[in-house]
TINU-214195 format. One record per residue (C-alpha): residue number from 1; x, y, z. Coordinates in nm, 3 decimals. Each point is the difference from the previous one (the first is absolute). Layout:
BEGIN
+-----+---------+---------+---------+
!   n !    east !   north !      up !
+-----+---------+---------+---------+
! NUM !       X !       Y !       Z !
...
+-----+---------+---------+---------+
# end
This chain:
BEGIN
+-----+---------+---------+---------+
!   n !    east !   north !      up !
+-----+---------+---------+---------+
!   1 !   0.000 !   0.000 !   0.000 !
!   2 !   0.279 !   0.247 !   0.086 !
!   3 !   0.186 !  -0.103 !  -0.314 !
!   4 !  -0.308 !   0.075 !  -0.211 !
!   5 !  -0.042 !   0.340 !   0.167 !
!   6 !   0.368 !   0.081 !  -0.063 !
!   7 !  -0.027 !  -0.083 !  -0.370 !
!   8 !  -0.323 !   0.198 !  -0.026 !
!   9 !   0.185 !   0.302 !   0.146 !
!  10 !   0.286 !  -0.052 !  -0.247 !
!  11 !  -0.257 !  -0.006 !  -0.280 !
!  12 !  -0.154 !   0.325 !   0.125 !
!  13 !   0.344 !   0.165 !   0.008 !
!  14 !   0.073 !  -0.127 !  -0.351 !
!  15 !  -0.334 !   0.134 !  -0.118 !
!  16 !   0.068 !   0.342 !   0.159 !
!  17 !   0.346 !   0.000 !  -0.158 !
!  18 !  -0.143 !  -0.084 !  -0.341 !
!  19 !  -0.281 !   0.255 !   0.014 !
!  20 !   0.226 !   0.284 !   0.115 !
!  21 !   0.295 !  -0.102 !  -0.216 !
!  22 !   0.230 !  -0.015 !   0.302 !
!  23 !   0.049 !  -0.374 !   0.016 !
!  24 !  -0.026 !  -0.231 !   0.300 !
!  25 !   0.322 !   0.107 !   0.174 !
!  26 !  -0.063 !   0.374 !  -0.018 !
!  27 !  -0.365 !  -0.042 !   0.104 !
!  28 !   0.118 !  -0.201 !   0.301 !
!  29 !   0.251 !   0.273 !   0.094 !
!  30 !  -0.252 !   0.281 !  -0.043 !
!  31 !  -0.264 !  -0.173 !   0.212 !
!  32 !   0.210 !  -0.147 !   0.280 !
!  33 !   0.297 !   0.237 !   0.021 !
!  34 !  -0.163 !   0.335 !  -0.079 !
!  35 !  -0.380 !  -0.007 !   0.041 !
!  36 !  -0.040 !  -0.223 !   0.306 !
!  37 !   0.264 !   0.171 !   0.217 !
!  38 !  -0.125 !   0.339 !  -0.122 !
!  39 !  -0.355 !  -0.081 !   0.105 !
!  40 !   0.116 !  -0.131 !   0.336 !
!  41 !   0.195 !   0.321 !   0.058 !
!  42 !  -0.294 !   0.216 !  -0.114 !
!  43 !  -0.246 !  -0.175 !   0.232 !
!  44 !   0.247 !   0.018 !   0.289 !
!  45 !   0.038 !   0.377 !  -0.050 !
!  46 !  -0.377 !   0.048 !  -0.026 !
!  47 !  -0.053 !  -0.210 !   0.313 !
!  48 !   0.257 !   0.205 !   0.196 !
!  49 !  -0.159 !   0.329 !  -0.114 !
!  50 !  -0.346 !  -0.121 !   0.100 !
!  51 !   0.128 !  -0.128 !   0.335 !
!  52 !   0.169 !   0.335 !   0.069 !
!  53 !  -0.316 !   0.191 !  -0.102 !
!  54 !  -0.217 !  -0.210 !   0.231 !
!  55 !   0.246 !   0.038 !   0.290 !
!  56 !  -0.018 !   0.379 !  -0.024 !
!  57 !  -0.380 !  -0.004 !   0.003 !
!  58 !  -0.031 !  -0.139 !   0.353 !
+-----+---------+---------+---------+
# end
């Protein structure tokens, strides 16, 4: 079951790479090296701002 899920994910990455013209490797880098850490950092910053704003309210 995990093996099937892995190969499905590889297929999705290959599809994304084909559609965008980037290829599998570049699509993998863009998603997991740039987008994912960027989103984590963005949400962390937003969370800290919201936490600070709520702390000042009380």
